[in-house]
DRENTORSE-994332 format. One record per residue (C-alpha): residue number from 1; residue in one letter; chain; x negated, y negated, z. Coordinates in steps of 0.2 Angstrom, whole numbers, padded with zeros to 4 digits, m for minus. Last residue first. Layout:
+-----+-----+-------+-------+-------+-------+
|   n | res | chain |     X |     Y |     Z |
+-----+-----+-------+-------+-------+-------+
| NUM |   A |     A |     X |     Y |     Z |
...
+-----+-----+-------+-------+-------+-------+
***
This chain:
+-----+-----+-------+-------+-------+-------+
|   n | res | chain |     X |     Y |     Z |
+-----+-----+-------+-------+-------+-------+
| 136 |   A |     A |  0225 | m0212 |  0214 |
| 135 |   G |     A |  0228 | m0194 |  0209 |
| 134 |   A |     A |  0211 | m0191 |  0203 |
| 133 |   A |     A |  0216 | m0188 |  0186 |
| 132 |   R |     A |  0226 | m0204 |  0187 |
| 131 |   L |     A |  0210 | m0214 |  0192 |
| 130 |   A |     A |  0200 | m0207 |  0177 |
| 129 |   R |     A |  0215 | m0210 |  0165 |
| 128 |   D |     A |  0216 | m0228 |  0171 |
| 127 |   I |     A |  0198 | m0231 |  0169 |
| 126 |   K |     A |  0198 | m0225 |  0151 |
| 125 |   D |     A |  0213 | m0235 |  0147 |
| 124 |   V |     A |  0206 | m0251 |  0154 |
| 123 |   T |     A |  0191 | m0248 |  0143 |
| 122 |   R |     A |  0201 | m0245 |  0127 |
| 121 |   V |     A |  0212 | m0260 |  0131 |
| 120 |   N |     A |  0197 | m0273 |  0131 |
| 119 |   P |     A |  0191 | m0279 |  0148 |
| 118 |   A |     A |  0192 | m0296 |  0155 |
| 117 |   H |     A |  0177 | m0302 |  0164 |
| 116 |   K |     A |  0173 | m0310 |  0180 |
| 115 |   G |     A |  0186 | m0302 |  0191 |
| 114 |   T |     A |  0174 | m0295 |  0203 |
| 113 |   E |     A |  0181 | m0278 |  0201 |
| 112 |   L |     A |  0180 | m0279 |  0182 |
| 111 |   R |     A |  0161 | m0285 |  0182 |
| 110 |   S |     A |  0157 | m0270 |  0194 |
| 109 |   I |     A |  0166 | m0257 |  0184 |
| 108 |   T |     A |  0157 | m0263 |  0168 |
| 107 |   E |     A |  0140 | m0263 |  0177 |
| 106 |   Q |     A |  0144 | m0245 |  0182 |
| 105 |   R |     A |  0144 | m0241 |  0163 |
| 104 |   V |     A |  0159 | m0232 |  0155 |
| 103 |   G |     A |  0164 | m0214 |  0153 |
| 102 |   A |     A |  0179 | m0215 |  0165 |
| 101 |   R |     A |  0171 | m0201 |  0176 |
| 100 |   A |     A |  0154 | m0208 |  0176 |
|  99 |   A |     A |  0161 | m0226 |  0179 |
|  98 |   L |     A |  0172 | m0220 |  0193 |
|  97 |   E |     A |  0157 | m0211 |  0201 |
|  96 |   A |     A |  0145 | m0227 |  0199 |
|  95 |   Q |     A |  0158 | m0238 |  0207 |
|  94 |   T |     A |  0159 | m0227 |  0222 |
|  93 |   W |     A |  0174 | m0214 |  0224 |
|  92 |   G |     A |  0185 | m0210 |  0238 |
|  91 |   A |     A |  0200 | m0208 |  0226 |
|  90 |   A |     A |  0210 | m0221 |  0236 |
|  89 |   E |     A |  0194 | m0232 |  0235 |
|  88 |   R |     A |  0194 | m0231 |  0217 |
|  87 |   G |     A |  0213 | m0234 |  0215 |
|  86 |   C |     A |  0212 | m0249 |  0227 |
|  85 |   I |     A |  0197 | m0257 |  0218 |
|  84 |   I |     A |  0204 | m0254 |  0201 |
|  83 |   K |     A |  0221 | m0262 |  0206 |
|  82 |   Q |     A |  0213 | m0277 |  0214 |
|  81 |   A |     A |  0202 | m0280 |  0199 |
|  80 |   L |     A |  0217 | m0279 |  0187 |
|  79 |   I |     A |  0227 | m0291 |  0198 |
|  78 |   A |     A |  0212 | m0303 |  0198 |
|  77 |   R |     A |  0209 | m0302 |  0180 |
|  76 |   L |     A |  0228 | m0305 |  0176 |
|  75 |   T |     A |  0228 | m0320 |  0187 |
|  74 |   E |     A |  0212 | m0327 |  0178 |
|  73 |   T |     A |  0220 | m0325 |  0161 |
|  72 |   A |     A |  0237 | m0331 |  0165 |
|  71 |   P |     A |  0233 | m0347 |  0174 |
|  70 |   Y |     A |  0245 | m0349 |  0188 |
|  69 |   N |     A |  0260 | m0360 |  0187 |
|  68 |   G |     A |  0266 | m0371 |  0202 |
|  67 |   D |     A |  0269 | m0387 |  0192 |
|  66 |   A |     A |  0253 | m0395 |  0198 |
|  65 |   D |     A |  0242 | m0380 |  0194 |
|  64 |   P |     A |  0242 | m0364 |  0204 |
|  63 |   T |     A |  0226 | m0359 |  0213 |
|  62 |   P |     A |  0217 | m0343 |  0206 |
|  61 |   F |     A |  0220 | m0327 |  0215 |
|  60 |   P |     A |  0206 | m0321 |  0226 |
|  59 |   P |     A |  0193 | m0308 |  0220 |
|  58 |   V |     A |  0194 | m0292 |  0230 |
|  57 |   V |     A |  0181 | m0288 |  0244 |
|  56 |   P |     A |  0186 | m0271 |  0251 |
|  55 |   Q |     A |  0188 | m0271 |  0270 |
|  54 |   Q |     A |  0173 | m0265 |  0280 |
|  53 |   Q |     A |  0176 | m0250 |  0292 |
|  52 |   K |     A |  0169 | m0237 |  0280 |
|  51 |   K |     A |  0153 | m0248 |  0278 |
|  50 |   L |     A |  0151 | m0248 |  0297 |
|  49 |   A |     A |  0153 | m0229 |  0299 |
|  48 |   R |     A |  0139 | m0227 |  0285 |
|  47 |   L |     A |  0128 | m0239 |  0294 |
|  46 |   E |     A |  0130 | m0230 |  0311 |
|  45 |   A |     A |  0126 | m0213 |  0302 |
|  44 |   K |     A |  0110 | m0221 |  0294 |
|  43 |   L |     A |  0105 | m0227 |  0311 |
|  42 |   R |     A |  0107 | m0210 |  0320 |
|  41 |   A |     A |  0097 | m0202 |  0306 |
|  40 |   V |     A |  0083 | m0215 |  0307 |
|  39 |   E |     A |  0083 | m0212 |  0326 |
|  38 |   A |     A |  0082 | m0193 |  0324 |
|  37 |   R |     A |  0067 | m0196 |  0312 |
|  36 |   L |     A |  0059 | m0207 |  0325 |
|  35 |   R |     A |  0060 | m0194 |  0339 |
|  34 |   V |     A |  0054 | m0180 |  0328 |
|  33 |   I |     A |  0039 | m0190 |  0322 |
|  32 |   Q |     A |  0035 | m0195 |  0340 |
|  31 |   E |     A |  0036 | m0177 |  0346 |
|  30 |   T |     A |  0025 | m0172 |  0332 |
|  29 |   T |     A |  0012 | m0184 |  0337 |
|  28 |   G |     A |  0008 | m0200 |  0327 |
|  27 |   G |     A | m0006 | m0207 |  0318 |
|  26 |   A |     A | m0013 | m0225 |  0318 |
|  25 |   Q |     A | m0016 | m0231 |  0336 |
|  24 |   L |     A | m0009 | m0218 |  0348 |
|  23 |   S |     A | m0012 | m0222 |  0367 |
|  22 |   G |     A | m0026 | m0213 |  0376 |
|  21 |   N |     A | m0033 | m0229 |  0385 |
|  20 |   K |     A | m0048 | m0228 |  0374 |
|  19 |   A |     A | m0038 | m0228 |  0358 |
|  18 |   K |     A | m0032 | m0212 |  0350 |
|  17 |   G |     A | m0030 | m0208 |  0332 |
|  16 |   S |     A | m0043 | m0194 |  0334 |
|  15 |   V |     A | m0053 | m0197 |  0319 |
|  14 |   R |     A | m0051 | m0216 |  0318 |
|  13 |   T |     A | m0055 | m0217 |  0337 |
|  12 |   M |     A | m0070 | m0205 |  0336 |
|  11 |   T |     A | m0077 | m0216 |  0322 |
|  10 |   R |     A | m0074 | m0232 |  0332 |
|   9 |   A |     A | m0083 | m0224 |  0347 |
|   8 |   Y |     A | m0097 | m0218 |  0337 |
|   7 |   R |     A | m0100 | m0236 |  0330 |
|   6 |   N |     A | m0099 | m0243 |  0347 |
|   5 |   T |     A | m0112 | m0231 |  0353 |
|   4 |   T |     A | m0123 | m0235 |  0339 |
|   3 |   S |     A | m0121 | m0254 |  0341 |
|   2 |   A |     A | m0126 | m0252 |  0359 |
|   1 |   M |     A | m0142 | m0242 |  0355 |
+-----+-----+-------+-------+-------+-------+
***
């Protein structure tokens, strides 16, 4: 008889979602769902505000050699990266938005902004046209 009572209690707990003390186990009430959704919205807004406060990460300039000369290729990559980042952020665009407007892939924008790759003239021209159209 005891096992039948326990089985019934477990079944009723699963159906109602409440434990013996009245607290919710699995499901949730509408009030809890509303409260949790409001908390998620608040946290998302806080995250957006923190992202706006962050300064852009730009690749550093290379170190000069013993004579004080900078390596040309790496320096040009860093300068180009800084100009693309500043122009994109002045326009208020993400990398994906700039890529779509310039007609290149988002990965290309990412690689250029990190200074890891040197673009060809055609890619630079596309990005420049897109940023000029935005007024950046």
